[in-house]
C-alpha positions, 0 to 999 in steps of 0.5 A: 293355662292356670290351674284352678286348684294349686299344687300343695306344698312340698315338705322339707326332705329333712321331716321326711327322713326324721319320719322316717326314722322314728317309724322305724325306731318304733316298728324296731321295738315292737317286732325286735324288743331288747332283751330287759337287762337284770338288776345286777344290784342284789337285794339288800337283804341277801348276803351272798351271791353266786358269779353269773356265767360259772359252768354247772360243773363248778357249781356242783363241785362247791355244792358237794364239797358244802355238804360234806363241811355240813356233814362233818359238822352235824355228825361232830355236834350229834354225838354231843347231844343226848336224846332227842336232840341227837335224833334231830341232829342225827337227821339232819346230818341223813339229809346233808348226806341224801344232798351230797349224794344227789349232787354228787350223782349229778356230777357224774352225769355232767362229766362221766368218769 
């Protein structure tokens, strides 16, 4: 017996596979987004950078040494100045000393010796 309505044509198999792969990529992009890659190039006005992956103890140790150097320079400068300029330099020296104390305390918290 002949059918009045013929069967619909069967789509080629490779189109179904391509459609499935595309659908899977779309779903993955929504459900499993890849983290955005940070831009590795520093801005043009940034002269110095810190290498990624350095542990906190090394960063704090370098901060402590940098503050100690700035403290010595501010202290030497303060004794070459007079009056209000000397007070400003000594104020800066005290702020540097405070930063040095905070950095050393953070180092003690990370690695008590």
